[in-house]
C-alpha positions, 0 to 999 in steps of 0.5 A: 338377785335377792335384795336382803335387809340385815336385821341387827348386827348383835350376834358375833357372826353377823359381820360374816353374814353381812359379808357373805351377803355383800359378796355373793352375786346373787344377793345384795345387801340393801338395808340394815336395822338395829337397836343402837347398841349392837353396832348397826349404824356402823355396818350400814355406813360400812356398806353404804345402805340405809340404816333403820331403827324402825323395824316396820319401816324396813320390812315395808320396803317393797324392794326387801326380799329377805332379811338375815337375823342376827338380833339377840336371842330374845328378840327373835320371835318379835323380828322373824314373826314380823318378817314372815307377815311382811312376806320376807324370806328369813335366814337366822342365827341360832338358836330359833327361840329361847323356849318352845312356846316362842318357837311355835308362833314363829313356825306358824307364821313362817308356814302361813306365809310360805317363805323360805327359812333357814336356820344356821346350824352349819354342822349339818353341812360338815362331811364327817357328820354327814358320814356318821349320819349315813352310816347310822341310817345304813345300819353300819353301827348297829343299834345306837347305844351311846353318843357323846359331843363336846364343844368348848373354847376359852370365852369365859376364861379370856372375857370375850364379851364386851361392848356390842357383844356383852349381851351374850352374858345376859341370861334375859337376852341370850337365854343362856350362856356357853351351853345355849350359845356354843352348845347349839351345834353339838346338841343339834347333832346328837338329836339329829344322829340319835333321834327322838329324846325320852328324858334329860338331866343336866348340871350347869354352872359358872366356873370362872365368875367372869360373867353372870351366866353359865360357862360349864356344863354336862348334859345327859339325854336318854333317847326313846331307843334307850341310847344315852347321849352326853353333851359337855360344853364349856367357855373354859377350855384351852385345848383338846379336840372337841370330839363327837363320838357315836357307838352302837352294837356293830361299830363306832364313829368318832371325829374331832374338829381337826377333821380326822375320823375314826370308823369302825363296823363289823358289817363290812370287810376292810375292803368294803369299809374302804370303798364306803368311806371313799364313796362318803356323801359330799357336803351340801352348800352352807346353810346361807347358800342352801337358803339362796338356792331355795328362794331362787331356784326352789331347791331343797334345804337340808335343815327345817324349821322344825330342827330349830324347835327340836333344838330349843326343846332340848336346850330348855329341858336342860336349863329346866333339869339344872334349875329344878335338880331333876330329870325332865321328860319329853315332849315338854 
């Protein structure tokens, strides 16, 4: 049994993770820490566990094995370094941090402590995306030339954020708006599928004026292999398939959020392609369950802390490009 302290209820997914921890037979929610404005006291009352406003106090508890972090993004370095130094395993909502300079001390603390670390990038457990990764690695798309990922919803159009979630529209606490929050999912996947970035350029703006933060963006990445990737992210989206597309010299892959998949390759006959699709890789457990399995049974995890740094590096480059009006080279 892993005894978990919930580190803030600030993120919109915090309630979902608290429920998962409470309902999983291998984990127990034993405490909640938060700053008053983010709803931690109410969550502690809901689950009948102690509430803390002193981070060191909750991390000093001997019966706390691990923490689940849903703090505001600007607080990630502070709370995660403290948790690692206290010897607590860490599960965290994305992004790892706002800048790579903030990521590196987290990584150092986690590696020094030897704790199990997982960042929530659930697209890595999506069966269609895992199929795309395998097809690319098997050479069935040939040399990758282009990729495009869209992810969007109506958060700005419908003014989703208020009260405990108002910080999502605060650039200092959130690090960015639609691109930095929602865009993490597509930016991570494009980076994972297409490889090392060479340079990036972005246009990021505010379309609605409903929040003082970006709600519409297009970012372009040139990869080391000369492939180009486009990521478009918005909080101004009413409808559409939110597609992920990868094109190569020998084939293509496309999938939308509805789960429908398109796959073409010149490397296989129709019969071979049908067999290949039928033998697609099974999706691994969701990230939080991978983390639990790693703590209890030392099972491998498919997402690393370096993946979190890679994601932040791209995000930082996009915002730098938009602010400076020029292309940004890697590494930062």
